[in-house]
N, C-alpha and C positions, 0 to 999 in steps of 0.2 A: 751445426746440423747433428741431430741424434745420430749415434753409431749403434745402438742396440735395439733390437725388438723383442719385447716381452713376449715368451712362448705361450702364455695362457690366454691373453687378451689381445695379442698383436699390437700393443701399444709401443710407441716410440718412445726411447728415452735416451740419456747420456749426453744432454746438451753440456758444454763447457760452462762452469760456474760464472755467471754474469751475462752469458749469451742470451740473446732473446730467442726463445723457442717458439715464439708465437707465430704462426703461419700455417701452411698447408698441412705440416706434420702435426702441429697442436690442434688444429681443427678436426682432423681425422680421429684423433685420440678422443676428443671430446664428443664426436658423434658417435664412436663405436662404444663409448661408455653409457651414452644415452640409449643406446639400442639394446644393449645386453645385461646391464646391470638392473637387478630387480625385474628380470625378464617375464613378462606376460603377453600372451598373444590372443588375439581375437579367435583365431580358428586354426586347425591343422589339416583338414581335409577339404580346404577350398582349392580346388585345382586351377581355377582361372582367376587372375588377379581382380580384385574388385573394381567396377568401373569408376567409382569417385571415392578413393581413398583420402583420408585426412592425414595431414602430417602427425606423426606419432604413432599411427597404426602399425601393428607388427603381426605378422603371420609365420607359422612353420610351413614350409613348402612341401607338399605331399609328393609321392611318386607319380608321374604321369602329368605333372602340372604343364600348363599350355602358356603361350605367350612369353612375356619377359621373364617369367618363371621357370621356363623350360629349362631341364638339365641342372637344376639347382635342388635336388632332393635333399630334405632334412635341413636346409639352410634357413636362417632367419631372414625374412624379408621386412626391412623396416622402412617407412615411409619418412623421407626427411628432406626438407627444402623441395617438396614437389617432385621427388624422384625415388626409385626404388634403391635401396641399398641393401646388399647381402653379407651376411656373416655366417661363417662356419663354426658349428658348435664344437666343444671340446668336450671328452669324456668327463661326466660328472655335473655338467651344467643342469640346472634345474629351471624349469618352465611352467608357469601357470597357463592352463589352456582354458581361456575365459568361457567358451561356449559349452564346455564339458564340466566345469568346475573341478577339474582335476590339477595334480601336480605331477609333471612327468619329468624323467631324467634322461639325459643323453647317454648312451652306451655304444660299444663298439658296433652293435646291430642297429643303431638307431634310437629314435625316441621311444620310451617305454609307453605302456598303455596309461599309466598314471595311477595316482590313487586319490580318492574323493577327500576333499578338506573342507 
């Protein structure tokens, strides 16, 4: 079983050489990588989760969000296997906001307004 958690992405590692690391820990690692690497989200000001999300959809959760997004301000909501998973960003993460066509950075005060690209 992994003994160490990566401080940047929250990935588990430290399996003993030859130990099978496949299981819940490895599945969580792969889902997290799929959600946050090359981060691009559909929207960042949608306060209510969409009614018919598709697996792979990602959103930045705004302040005042409702439903299952309530209380998760600035987190990344990723639709994986029919359910929402949430990821807390770290300072310096970059995200392309699709509906605004801007690249935003996460800072101590939250997501930046972004720059057009």
